[in-house]
C-alpha positions, 0 to 999 in steps of 0.5 A: 475499540481498536488502537490508532494505527502506528505511523511516523511523519516525515518532513524537511528539516525545519519545514512546516508542511502545508500539505500531507501525503499519507503512504499506505504499503502493500500486504506483508509490508509496513509504512517504512517501506516508503520512507526513502522515497517520502524523504526525497519528496519532502526534501524536494518539496518542503511544503509537503510532509508524509505520514507513513502508516502501518496498516492493520496487523502490519508492522506495529499496528497489532491487536486489531479486532476483525473483521479484517476487510478493506473497509475496516482498513480504510476506517482505521486510516480515517480514525488516524486522520481524526486522531492527528487533527489534519487531513491528507491532501493526497493518499498513496497506496501500493498494491493492497494499500492501493485499494485501501486508499481508494476505499478511504478516498470514497468516504474521505472528509474535506481536504482530500484532493488526490488518490494515487494507486501504485500498481494495484487493481481496482477490479475484482478477480480470483485470488492469484499472484505471488503474494497470495501464494506466499500464504501457502508457502509459509503454511508449509514451513515450520512455525519457527526459524533458527534465523532470518537467513534460514527462512530466506533459504526455505523460501528460495527453495519454494521458488521465490527470489532471495530479495523477496525472502529478505524483505518478507523476513523483516516480519520475523521477530526474535522469540526465545532463541528462534524467530517467529512471525509477527504476521497472522496469516489467517488475517492476511488471508482474510484481508487478501480475500476481501481485496480480490473480491472487492470491485471498485470499478464503479468508483473509477467511473464516478470518482468522489467529488473534487478528488482525482484518481491517479493510477500508476501501472508498472510496465513489467507487472501484470497486476493491472491487466489490459482490460482493466487499464482500458477501463481506467483509460475510458473513465479518464476520458469521460471524467477528466479526474482519472489518470493512468500513468505508465512507468518502467519497472516491476511491481515494486516500483518504489525500489525499481523506479523511485525517480519515476514516481517522484517525477510524477508526484512532482508534476501532478501534486496540487 
């Protein structure tokens, strides 16, 4: 049996939230990537608390057995909910976590009212993008690095921007005088392959009973392609429980435009 996912809670000082929002990070990330934004949400709306989740094989959620799939990642979240003893009113997922959130929402127990999908596609498509290319880039490097800065420089030479390298370097941990990966890149590849081959457009067309699906497209990102955005918009008109929002910024909207996300959450959360 797999361990319960590592997680942390965020609430306003002295508050006892009536609603909980679970935040699911993207590939190579961890729950704390969303800490600043969730603190701002809890401060502005003390009736809401947040649970920051480290998805399987990310952050402190290690020693997870396969298969490493979206369904398994969603089942992990369901087991965490059972362990905590309270269900989320809303689940928010970014990129890879967006599809995990949709999978969780498809089978969630009573209480879930909204799923927020941040710059992620519900469609299946061939593997592509910078996160996919990261696997090849890392496999072309040594298994150990003299420092995190050493890795960042190597990744810059592979064509990645320095901020991406600095963020990725958080997955390196000290080990016997050098730095080694906390991540298992074979498992990362398995998770990403399942992400790309899983088609959740039928779920968009027929959302779970009583659940709203909110998609946020980053205007400077091509993750959500025009044809898929049109499909989501058509589902929105058909069901009244699917919504497509547009926000200025790139794929990393939690750092590019946190106030935009907060504004949408403030306007749309139950």
